[in-house]
C-alpha positions in Angstrom: 90.9 -169.1 -124.9 91.4 -166.2 -122.5 88.1 -164.8 -121.5 87.4 -161.8 -119.3 85.7 -162.2 -115.9 82.7 -160.5 -117.4 82.5 -163.1 -120.2 82.8 -166.0 -117.6 80.1 -164.4 -115.5 77.7 -164.0 -118.4 78.3 -167.7 -119.3 77.8 -168.7 -115.7 74.6 -166.7 -115.5 73.4 -168.7 -118.5 74.3 -172.0 -116.6 77.8 -172.9 -117.6 79.5 -174.9 -114.9 82.9 -174.4 -116.6 82.5 -170.7 -116.3 81.8 -171.0 -112.6 84.9 -173.1 -112.1 87.0 -170.6 -113.9 85.7 -167.8 -111.7 86.1 -170.0 -108.6 89.7 -170.8 -109.4 90.6 -167.2 -110.1 88.8 -165.6 -107.1 89.3 -168.2 -104.4 92.6 -166.7 -103.1 91.0 -163.2 -103.3 87.9 -164.2 -101.4 89.9 -165.9 -98.7 92.1 -162.8 -98.4 89.1 -160.5 -98.2 87.3 -162.6 -95.6 90.5 -163.2 -93.5 90.8 -159.4 -92.9 87.2 -159.1 -91.8 86.1 -162.1 -89.8 87.2 -164.5 -87.2 89.3 -167.4 -88.4 86.8 -169.9 -87.0 84.1 -168.5 -89.3 86.3 -168.3 -92.4 85.2 -171.6 -94.1 81.5 -171.1 -93.5 81.6 -167.5 -94.9 83.7 -168.7 -97.8 81.0 -171.1 -98.8 78.3 -168.5 -98.2 80.1 -166.2 -100.6 79.9 -168.7 -103.4 76.3 -169.7 -102.6 75.5 -166.0 -102.7 77.1 -165.6 -106.1 75.1 -168.6 -107.3 71.8 -167.2 -105.9 72.5 -163.6 -107.2 73.9 -164.5 -110.6 70.7 -163.5 -112.3 71.2 -159.9 -111.0 74.5 -159.6 -112.9 74.1 -157.3 -115.9 77.4 -157.1 -117.7 79.0 -154.6 -115.3 82.7 -155.0 -114.3 82.7 -158.3 -112.5 85.2 -157.8 -109.7 83.6 -154.7 -108.1 80.2 -156.3 -108.4 81.4 -159.5 -106.8 83.2 -157.7 -103.9 80.1 -155.5 -103.2 78.1 -158.8 -103.1 80.6 -160.1 -100.5 80.5 -156.9 -98.5 76.7 -157.0 -98.3 76.8 -160.7 -97.3 79.2 -159.7 -94.4 77.0 -156.8 -93.4 74.0 -159.1 -93.2 76.1 -161.6 -91.2 77.3 -158.9 -88.8 73.7 -157.7 -88.3 72.5 -161.3 -87.7 75.3 -161.9 -85.2 74.6 -158.7 -83.5 70.9 -159.6 -83.1 71.9 -163.1 -81.8 74.3 -161.6 -79.3 71.8 -159.0 -78.2 69.1 -161.6 -77.9 71.4 -163.8 -75.8 72.3 -160.8 -73.6 68.6 -160.0 -73.1 67.8 -163.6 -72.3 70.6 -163.6 -69.7 69.2 -160.5 -68.1 65.7 -162.0 -67.9 67.1 -165.3 -66.5 68.8 -163.3 -63.7 65.4 -161.8 -63.0 63.6 -165.1 -62.8 64.1 -167.8 -60.2 65.7 -170.9 -61.5 63.6 -173.4 -59.6 60.7 -174.7 -61.6 60.6 -171.5 -63.7 58.9 -169.7 -60.9 59.0 -165.9 -61.0 60.6 -164.3 -57.9 58.7 -161.7 -56.0 61.3 -159.2 -56.9 60.9 -159.9 -60.6 57.1 -159.8 -60.4 57.4 -156.5 -58.6 59.6 -155.1 -61.4 57.5 -156.5 -64.2 54.3 -155.1 -62.6 55.7 -151.6 -63.1 55.7 -152.1 -66.9 52.6 -151.5 -69.0 50.5 -154.6 -69.4 51.3 -154.9 -73.1 55.0 -154.7 -72.5 54.8 -157.2 -69.6 53.0 -159.6 -72.0 55.7 -159.2 -74.6 58.5 -159.7 -72.1 56.9 -162.9 -70.8 56.1 -164.3 -74.2 59.5 -163.7 -75.7 61.8 -164.4 -72.8 59.9 -166.8 -70.7 57.7 -168.7 -73.3 60.3 -168.5 -76.0 57.9 -167.1 -78.7 60.0 -165.8 -81.6 59.8 -162.5 -83.3 57.9 -163.8 -86.4 55.2 -165.3 -84.2 54.9 -162.2 -82.0 54.7 -160.1 -85.2 51.7 -162.2 -86.3 50.1 -162.1 -82.9 50.5 -158.4 -82.2 50.6 -156.8 -85.6 53.8 -155.0 -84.7 56.9 -155.2 -86.9 59.8 -157.2 -85.8 61.9 -154.1 -85.6 59.3 -152.5 -83.4 59.1 -155.6 -81.2 62.9 -155.6 -80.8 62.8 -151.9 -79.8 60.0 -152.4 -77.3 61.8 -155.4 -75.7 65.1 -153.6 -75.6 63.4 -150.6 -73.9 61.6 -152.9 -71.4 64.9 -154.5 -70.4 66.6 -151.1 -70.0 63.6 -150.1 -67.8 63.8 -153.3 -65.8 67.6 -152.9 -65.4 67.1 -149.3 -64.2 64.4 -150.2 -61.7 66.5 -153.1 -60.4 69.5 -150.7 -59.9 67.3 -148.2 -58.1 66.2 -150.7 -55.5 
């Protein structure tokens, strides 16, 4: 029997494994093609699996709309989330590298130069920089400790680093 994608998806939403397999067979080449144009080849298999996991997790949100556009929007949003996460990871790594340059490598002692730069920051910002970059406290824990949102914490740390970088260049 030839069923539409929408019928397969309705059945999958209700728990039919056969319906999932039909969608998987039909859309596998399209998913690979879509991803191949948008991500690095080294990430392709991981993202491919995430797409199907996402479909499984979001199947309850499907409400009889045309399947293909709904599915591709789902993939697009997954990639957007991945880009954002990667951007935060890259930014965090970059920030950590900058702080590491500011701190002496022997026994985690802070150099006089770094102490001088940090001392010019407001006390609250100094504490945030030390806790995040030196002690390795994550955003979630800092959010609980300070009451600031993770977005606000990221902004403050980013501004602090720009300020430190600017002070360092002035000297």
